[in-house]
All heavy atoms as an XYZ file, in Angstrom:
671
protein
N     177.596    195.454    138.631
C     177.172    195.061    137.258
C     178.256    195.433    136.278
O     178.654    196.634    136.311
C     175.800    195.676    136.923
C     175.275    195.186    135.622
S     173.641    195.874    135.093
C     172.740    196.176    136.572
N     178.620    194.568    135.459
C     179.685    194.956    134.564
C     179.133    195.630    133.303
O     177.936    195.615    133.031
C     180.509    193.709    134.143
C     179.762    192.685    133.284
O     179.042    193.030    132.388
N     179.872    191.433    133.615
N     180.066    196.287    132.590
C     179.577    197.116    131.367
C     178.953    196.235    130.296
O     177.983    196.687    129.629
C     180.787    197.849    130.817
C     181.268    198.993    131.686
O     180.534    199.397    132.610
O     182.403    199.459    131.553
N     179.423    195.032    130.089
C     178.884    194.156    129.117
C     177.380    193.897    129.434
O     176.495    193.939    128.498
C     179.637    192.868    129.011
C     179.195    191.948    127.865
N     179.355    192.304    126.579
C     178.701    190.732    127.844
C     178.895    191.333    125.835
N     178.489    190.318    126.590
N     177.108    193.453    130.673
C     175.720    193.276    131.049
C     174.819    194.566    130.877
O     173.707    194.444    130.398
C     175.650    192.740    132.494
C     174.263    192.446    132.976
C     173.481    191.447    132.046
C     174.353    191.909    134.442
N     175.436    195.666    131.267
C     174.681    196.936    131.155
C     174.352    197.177    129.614
O     173.149    197.638    129.391
C     175.451    198.153    131.660
C     175.555    198.181    133.152
C     176.412    199.381    133.594
C     176.661    199.399    135.050
N     177.479    200.513    135.478
N     175.238    196.913    128.837
C     175.014    197.104    127.329
C     173.893    196.146    126.828
O     173.015    196.535    126.081
C     176.225    196.910    126.502
C     177.329    197.999    126.655
C     178.577    197.699    125.933
O     178.577    196.858    125.046
O     179.566    198.318    126.268
N     174.002    194.866    127.283
C     173.006    193.939    126.849
C     171.541    194.279    127.446
O     170.593    194.185    126.717
C     173.407    192.543    127.338
C     174.647    192.032    126.556
C     175.100    190.724    127.052
O     175.037    190.349    128.246
N     175.689    189.959    126.136
N     171.508    194.753    128.677
C     170.217    195.129    129.282
C     169.695    196.346    128.553
O     168.488    196.457    128.320
C     170.350    195.407    130.729
C     170.453    194.197    131.653
C     170.790    194.562    133.052
C     169.229    193.367    131.566
N     170.553    197.242    128.179
C     170.172    198.478    127.415
C     169.617    197.994    126.107
O     168.557    198.612    125.602
C     171.337    199.473    127.138
C     170.873    200.675    126.542
O     170.056    201.450    127.138
O     171.273    200.975    125.404
N     170.202    197.062    125.369
C     169.663    196.538    124.192
C     168.242    195.931    124.353
O     167.356    196.077    123.565
N     168.079    195.144    125.478
C     166.827    194.549    125.781
C     165.753    195.578    126.048
O     164.649    195.491    125.436
C     166.962    193.664    127.011
C     165.752    192.954    127.512
C     165.270    191.898    126.559
C     166.069    192.274    128.870
N     166.128    196.671    126.734
C     165.183    197.741    127.033
C     164.802    198.488    125.735
O     163.621    198.783    125.526
C     165.809    198.760    128.025
C     164.938    199.972    128.332
C     163.589    199.586    128.969
C     165.641    200.858    129.326
N     165.799    198.677    124.907
C     165.618    199.309    123.652
C     164.513    198.586    122.727
O     163.583    199.096    122.155
C     166.827    199.571    122.798
C     166.631    200.352    121.581
C     167.983    200.827    120.962
O     168.972    200.822    121.667
O     167.962    201.241    119.791
N     164.768    197.280    122.638
C     163.906    196.438    121.854
C     162.477    196.385    122.437
O     161.483    196.413    121.767
C     164.475    195.002    121.728
C     163.705    194.137    120.763
C     163.754    194.724    119.331
C     162.998    193.833    118.325
N     163.029    194.423    116.978
N     162.475    196.207    123.778
C     161.134    196.159    124.495
C     160.355    197.496    124.223
O     159.206    197.462    123.948
C     161.395    195.986    126.062
C     160.085    195.861    126.842
C     159.242    194.778    126.669
C     159.754    196.930    127.693
C     158.115    194.662    127.462
C     158.612    196.810    128.455
C     157.818    195.763    128.275
O     156.618    195.602    129.038
N     161.006    198.606    124.366
C     160.462    199.891    124.109
C     159.911    200.002    122.678
O     158.796    200.412    122.438
C     161.447    201.047    124.388
O     161.818    200.925    125.717
C     160.831    202.415    124.167
N     160.719    199.457    121.722
C     160.252    199.538    120.320
C     159.107    198.676    120.119
O     158.161    199.092    119.384
C     161.454    199.101    119.455
C     161.248    199.077    117.942
C     162.403    198.547    117.157
O     163.562    198.877    117.519
O     162.120    197.727    116.274
N     159.098    197.459    120.660
C     157.901    196.558    120.504
C     156.682    197.095    121.166
O     155.601    196.890    120.774
C     158.267    195.213    120.939
C     159.380    194.453    120.175
C     159.708    193.159    120.922
C     158.778    194.172    118.799
N     156.906    197.757    122.325
C     155.789    198.309    123.141
C     155.119    199.501    122.536
O     153.854    199.568    122.527
C     156.255    198.606    124.578
C     155.260    199.064    125.550
C     154.240    197.937    125.870
C     155.868    199.526    126.850
N     155.924    200.466    122.058
C     155.360    201.718    121.576
C     155.756    202.186    120.183
O     155.399    203.228    119.750
C     155.633    202.870    122.622
C     157.068    203.050    122.854
C     154.902    202.598    123.908
C     157.450    204.176    123.827
N     156.526    201.298    119.544
C     156.817    201.571    118.104
C     158.085    202.326    117.817
O     158.473    202.399    116.692
N     158.772    202.877    118.824
C     160.012    203.572    118.627
C     160.812    203.500    119.994
O     160.221    203.305    120.968
C     159.888    205.003    118.126
C     159.058    205.900    119.048
C     158.923    207.291    118.482
O     159.868    208.028    118.291
O     157.779    207.677    118.152
N     162.131    203.833    119.899
C     162.943    203.689    121.145
C     163.867    204.810    121.209
O     165.116    204.560    121.217
C     163.646    202.297    121.118
N     163.528    206.049    121.312
C     164.386    207.138    121.599
C     164.915    207.042    123.004
O     164.323    206.401    123.846
C     163.671    208.507    121.376
O     162.767    208.705    122.463
N     166.034    207.682    123.301
C     166.522    207.709    124.721
C     165.424    208.164    125.737
O     165.310    207.579    126.776
C     167.713    208.622    124.643
C     168.220    208.534    123.233
C     166.982    208.402    122.431
N     164.718    209.208    125.327
C     163.671    209.606    126.338
C     162.584    208.648    126.483
O     162.150    208.362    127.670
C     163.116    210.894    125.764
C     161.944    211.453    126.632
C     161.170    212.736    126.067
O     161.617    213.138    124.972
O     160.264    213.154    126.714
N     162.127    207.969    125.462
C     161.124    206.939    125.571
C     161.617    205.696    126.346
O     160.871    205.123    127.148
C     160.565    206.511    124.211
C     159.760    207.517    123.429
C     159.451    207.132    122.085
C     158.452    207.898    124.242
N     162.873    205.353    126.131
C     163.394    204.194    126.827
C     163.509    204.553    128.348
O     163.125    203.677    129.179
C     164.866    203.937    126.398
C     164.964    203.078    125.143
C     166.358    202.968    124.587
C     167.444    202.724    125.554
N     168.776    202.661    124.968
N     163.784    205.764    128.694
C     163.816    206.147    130.087
C     162.388    206.081    130.717
O     162.168    205.610    131.868
C     164.328    207.553    130.228
C     164.498    208.034    131.684
C     165.142    209.426    131.706
O     165.150    210.136    130.737
O     165.737    209.668    132.786
N     161.367    206.484    129.940
C     159.982    206.411    130.411
C     159.562    204.960    130.589
O     158.952    204.660    131.585
C     159.084    207.189    129.491
C     159.263    208.696    129.550
C     158.296    209.437    128.499
C     158.509    210.893    128.630
N     157.489    211.581    127.842
N     159.843    204.195    129.577
C     159.440    202.745    129.688
C     160.151    202.032    130.851
O     159.545    201.256    131.547
C     159.708    202.042    128.364
C     159.625    200.552    128.450
C     158.715    202.559    127.297
N     161.450    202.426    131.090
C     162.162    201.833    132.167
C     161.517    202.189    133.515
O     161.297    201.288    134.390
C     163.609    202.276    132.166
C     164.468    201.693    133.295
C     165.917    202.049    133.165
O     166.195    203.308    132.720
O     166.814    201.340    133.491
N     161.135    203.469    133.715
C     160.465    203.835    134.891
C     159.077    203.200    135.112
O     158.763    202.697    136.136
C     160.294    205.407    134.914
N     158.378    203.097    134.030
C     157.049    202.436    133.964
C     157.168    200.970    134.358
O     156.428    200.467    135.202
C     156.396    202.651    132.558
C     155.219    201.785    132.337
C     153.973    201.917    132.804
C     155.224    200.522    131.613
N     153.132    200.886    132.324
C     153.931    200.065    131.585
C     156.247    199.838    130.848
C     153.617    198.860    130.962
C     155.898    198.667    130.234
C     154.526    198.205    130.325
N     158.160    200.315    133.723
C     158.339    198.824    133.975
C     158.703    198.597    135.451
O     158.208    197.688    136.098
C     159.348    198.350    133.052
N     159.616    199.426    135.936
C     160.115    199.292    137.350
C     158.920    199.529    138.313
O     158.685    198.749    139.222
C     161.208    200.245    137.648
C     161.767    200.178    139.093
C     162.294    198.865    139.428
C     162.832    201.309    139.218
N     158.197    200.648    138.126
C     157.079    200.989    138.975
C     155.997    199.834    138.882
O     155.469    199.354    139.908
C     156.434    202.342    138.633
C     155.274    202.583    139.462
C     155.490    203.162    140.771
C     154.020    202.309    139.109
C     154.384    203.478    141.574
C     152.848    202.628    139.946
C     153.160    203.192    141.139
O     152.020    203.488    142.025
N     155.651    199.413    137.717
C     154.639    198.365    137.546
C     155.092    197.044    138.210
O     154.249    196.409    138.884
C     154.444    198.028    136.018
O     153.964    199.204    135.417
N     156.377    196.665    138.103
C     156.809    195.462    138.769
C     156.701    195.626    140.285
O     156.194    194.633    140.927
C     158.280    195.168    138.380
C     158.794    193.969    139.020
C     158.507    192.685    138.516
C     159.551    194.001    140.110
C     158.991    191.536    139.175
C     160.058    192.911    140.797
C     159.711    191.659    140.288
N     157.101    196.710    140.814
C     157.056    196.917    142.262
C     155.610    196.967    142.719
O     155.280    196.306    143.687
C     157.824    198.220    142.598
C     159.329    198.001    142.466
C     157.482    198.555    144.164
C     160.110    199.278    142.600
N     154.735    197.607    141.954
C     153.352    197.733    142.330
C     152.670    196.324    142.423
O     151.785    196.000    143.269
C     152.549    198.647    141.446
N     153.139    195.455    141.504
C     152.516    194.073    141.475
C     153.108    193.147    142.497
O     152.470    192.339    143.065
C     152.628    193.519    140.134
C     151.750    194.161    139.030
C     151.944    193.672    137.662
C     151.058    194.408    136.640
N     151.375    194.220    135.281
N     154.489    193.252    142.662
C     155.197    192.307    143.575
C     155.105    192.849    145.066
O     155.186    191.901    145.957
C     156.580    192.090    143.047
O     157.378    193.316    143.154
N     155.057    194.048    145.324
C     155.075    194.594    146.618
C     154.086    195.730    146.756
O     154.533    196.942    146.882
C     156.443    195.056    147.069
C     157.457    193.955    147.267
S     158.979    194.592    147.977
C     159.882    193.129    148.028
N     152.789    195.512    146.615
C     151.776    196.635    146.608
C     151.922    197.560    147.819
O     151.809    198.810    147.694
C     150.470    195.911    146.651
C     150.726    194.551    146.082
C     152.198    194.226    146.440
N     152.288    197.042    149.052
C     152.384    197.954    150.160
C     153.528    199.009    149.995
O     153.417    200.207    150.430
C     152.669    197.083    151.399
C     152.021    195.769    151.026
C     152.323    195.689    149.537
N     154.620    198.576    149.364
C     155.722    199.470    149.102
C     155.304    200.542    148.091
O     155.571    201.772    148.335
C     156.964    198.781    148.603
C     158.142    199.622    148.118
C     158.626    200.444    149.335
C     159.288    198.720    147.607
N     154.578    200.178    147.033
C     154.145    201.151    146.084
C     153.140    202.103    146.717
O     153.174    203.325    146.499
C     153.446    200.405    144.893
N     152.253    201.576    147.594
C     151.311    202.512    148.292
C     152.011    203.475    149.173
O     151.677    204.640    149.226
C     150.274    201.611    149.066
C     149.243    202.561    149.788
C     148.344    201.667    150.626
C     147.240    202.496    151.243
N     147.513    203.875    151.639
N     152.999    203.005    149.899
C     153.827    203.883    150.798
C     154.483    204.947    149.965
O     154.453    206.165    150.310
C     154.840    203.072    151.485
C     155.788    203.881    152.273
N     155.465    204.528    153.502
C     157.072    204.287    152.053
C     156.485    205.204    153.936
N     157.502    205.054    153.094
N     155.044    204.612    148.815
C     155.746    205.581    147.949
C     154.709    206.590    147.411
O     154.955    207.786    147.396
C     156.401    204.807    146.760
C     157.178    205.697    145.854
C     158.444    206.173    146.071
C     156.770    206.281    144.635
N     158.863    206.948    145.021
C     157.835    207.036    144.111
C     155.604    206.130    143.848
C     157.785    207.698    142.902
C     155.500    206.832    142.669
C     156.616    207.593    142.210
N     153.555    206.074    146.992
C     152.473    207.005    146.470
C     152.094    207.949    147.586
O     151.798    209.104    147.308
C     151.279    206.154    146.020
C     151.524    205.294    144.783
O     152.408    205.665    144.002
N     150.743    204.340    144.555
N     151.883    207.477    148.836
C     151.491    208.321    149.951
C     152.549    209.311    150.334
O     152.313    210.463    150.690
C     151.111    207.493    151.159
C     149.911    206.574    150.946
O     149.106    206.938    149.958
O     149.676    205.668    151.721
N     153.830    208.853    150.220
C     154.923    209.708    150.614
C     155.232    210.809    149.582
O     155.535    211.956    149.928
C     156.217    208.848    150.829
O     155.895    207.874    151.828
C     157.420    209.788    151.305
N     155.042    210.464    148.311
C     155.357    211.335    147.196
C     154.132    211.544    146.271
O     154.097    211.041    145.249
C     156.546    210.842    146.376
C     157.813    210.610    147.234
C     158.164    209.317    147.577
C     158.579    211.694    147.671
C     159.280    209.076    148.352
C     159.669    211.431    148.478
C     160.023    210.174    148.806
O     161.138    209.931    149.525
N     153.073    212.230    146.723
C     151.894    212.283    145.947
C     152.169    213.034    144.567
O     151.504    212.700    143.595
C     150.920    213.144    146.786
C     151.753    213.745    147.874
C     152.955    212.951    148.008
N     153.087    213.944    144.509
C     153.405    214.594    143.271
C     153.956    213.615    142.330
O     153.665    213.588    141.081
C     154.353    215.839    143.460
C     155.608    215.453    144.215
O     155.578    214.547    145.063
O     156.677    216.111    143.877
N     154.895    212.737    142.796
C     155.477    211.736    141.932
C     154.477    210.758    141.485
O     154.541    210.219    140.347
C     156.625    211.059    142.654
N     153.532    210.411    142.373
C     152.469    209.512    142.059
C     151.653    210.023    140.833
O     151.333    209.341    139.900
C     151.487    209.320    143.222
C     150.221    208.509    142.896
C     149.288    208.434    144.086
C     148.060    207.786    143.724
N     146.976    207.882    144.810
N     151.337    211.346    140.877
C     150.582    211.958    139.775
C     151.419    211.931    138.466
O     150.853    211.661    137.416
C     150.240    213.399    140.106
C     149.093    213.433    141.188
C     147.879    212.633    140.862
O     147.382    212.686    139.716
O     147.389    211.856    141.793
N     152.755    212.191    138.613
C     153.546    212.182    137.409
C     153.637    210.726    136.856
O     153.638    210.561    135.631
C     154.913    212.659    137.816
C     155.849    212.951    136.606
C     157.095    213.602    136.979
O     157.303    214.229    138.014
O     158.006    213.553    136.074
N     153.678    209.741    137.783
C     153.694    208.380    137.308
C     152.373    208.008    136.581
O     152.418    207.317    135.584
C     153.995    207.393    138.464
C     154.105    205.962    138.102
S     155.412    205.584    136.842
C     156.856    205.991    137.740
N     151.303    208.482    137.143
C     150.012    208.214    136.488
C     149.957    208.787    135.065
O     149.440    208.140    134.144
C     148.811    208.801    137.308
C     148.514    207.927    138.563
C     147.574    208.609    139.562
C     146.228    208.905    138.988
N     145.343    209.486    140.016
N     150.523    209.976    134.899
C     150.651    210.625    133.610
C     151.491    209.784    132.642
O     151.149    209.594    131.524
C     151.157    212.085    133.744
O     150.287    212.826    134.603
C     151.295    212.768    132.416
N     152.668    209.287    133.197
C     153.564    208.564    132.400
C     152.908    207.239    131.999
O     153.026    206.773    130.827
C     154.838    208.239    133.247
C     155.858    207.362    132.598
C     156.469    208.030    131.390
C     156.967    207.063    133.619
N     152.213    206.553    132.856
C     151.493    205.321    132.577
C     150.491    205.547    131.454
O     150.346    204.777    130.477
C     150.848    204.706    133.797
C     151.934    204.219    134.791
C     149.849    203.612    133.445
C     151.489    203.868    136.223
N     149.740    206.642    131.598
C     148.707    206.922    130.575
C     149.369    207.246    129.202
O     148.854    206.794    128.148
C     147.919    208.164    130.999
N     150.541    207.933    129.226
C     151.233    208.241    127.943
C     151.730    206.898    127.296
O     151.506    206.776    126.094
C     152.403    209.121    128.254
C     153.240    209.454    126.974
C     154.436    210.340    127.312
O     154.668    210.698    128.482
O     155.228    210.484    126.348
N     152.270    206.023    128.048
C     152.794    204.815    127.492
C     151.594    203.939    126.977
O     151.661    203.384    125.895
C     153.633    203.965    128.526
C     154.988    204.788    128.691
C     153.902    202.531    128.032
C     155.782    204.240    129.776
N     150.517    203.897    127.623
C     149.306    203.176    127.262
C     148.780    203.776    125.906
O     148.494    203.008    125.003
C     148.178    203.265    128.348
C     147.018    202.567    127.901
C     145.891    202.586    128.964
C     144.695    201.825    128.537
N     143.560    201.966    129.369
N     148.746    205.108    125.842
C     148.317    205.729    124.624
C     149.241    205.455    123.367
O     148.804    205.062    122.340
C     148.167    207.250    124.813
C     147.757    208.079    123.623
C     147.728    209.552    123.953
C     147.459    210.367    122.757
N     148.542    211.018    122.148
N     150.572    205.554    123.675
C     151.480    205.246    122.560
C     151.396    203.772    122.166
O     151.505    203.476    120.966
C     152.914    205.508    123.103
C     153.275    206.964    123.251
C     154.588    207.220    123.901
C     153.229    207.769    121.944
N     151.167    202.861    123.064
C     151.036    201.479    122.779
C     149.736    201.277    121.904
O     149.747    200.501    120.927
C     150.999    200.591    124.052
C     150.729    199.125    123.787
O     149.593    198.662    123.917
N     151.766    198.516    123.291
N     148.681    201.872    122.327
C     147.353    201.702    121.581
C     147.537    202.294    120.139
O     147.022    201.715    119.212
C     146.240    202.369    122.321
C     145.893    201.647    123.619
C     144.896    202.411    124.507
O     144.649    203.611    124.212
O     144.421    201.849    125.519
N     148.232    203.394    120.040
C     148.451    204.011    118.755
C     149.257    203.066    117.860
O     149.020    202.979    116.643
C     149.145    205.392    118.856
C     148.195    206.473    119.369
C     148.939    207.814    119.718
O     150.209    207.839    119.508
O     148.276    208.770    120.123
N     150.324    202.537    118.455
C     151.181    201.658    117.677
C     150.412    200.416    117.275
O     150.494    199.968    116.087
C     152.358    201.216    118.542
C     153.423    200.531    117.793
S     153.659    198.686    117.917
C     153.166    198.384    119.605
N     149.592    199.853    118.116
C     148.727    198.648    117.761
C     147.757    198.981    116.651
O     147.489    198.188    115.715
C     147.995    198.173    118.985
C     148.841    197.449    119.946
C     148.027    197.007    121.105
N     148.811    196.291    122.035
C     148.330    195.387    122.915
N     147.068    195.163    122.976
N     149.147    194.827    123.730
N     147.110    200.170    116.705
C     146.124    200.599    115.715
C     146.791    200.771    114.323
O     146.160    200.538    113.305
C     145.312    201.795    116.103
O     146.145    202.905    116.075
N     148.059    201.194    114.357
C     148.794    201.359    112.992
C     149.059    200.057    112.334
O     149.166    199.926    111.138
C     150.108    202.150    113.254
C     149.892    203.573    113.549
C     151.218    204.195    113.757
C     151.040    205.674    114.226
N     152.322    206.333    114.583
N     149.257    198.988    113.185
C     149.558    197.625    112.643
C     148.374    196.945    112.078
O     148.487    195.993    111.321
C     150.206    196.784    113.766
C     151.578    197.212    114.119
C     152.297    196.192    115.005
C     153.735    196.514    115.204
N     154.398    195.539    116.031
N     147.146    197.385    112.469
C     145.919    196.721    111.970
C     145.592    197.194    110.625
O     145.851    198.150    110.034
C     144.821    196.906    112.957
C     145.027    196.132    114.219
C     143.848    196.327    115.147
C     144.075    195.549    116.360
N     143.004    195.623    117.338
């Protein structure tokens, strides 16, 4: 992947993070990136996600916490817009 595409994807991720949770700090972008990747894999290849969850139960719990955090931030952002 070339640097230009990386920069453009980073911009896409930044805007997505901002629209999803209201701000786009580097830490939040990293969390949204992990959430998006895991969500996509879980929907497109559920057996792979299940295998990962079974293999790394500690990571599964951390991912559940991350998903809950992003959901909470999204709900807070939506309630501020109303």
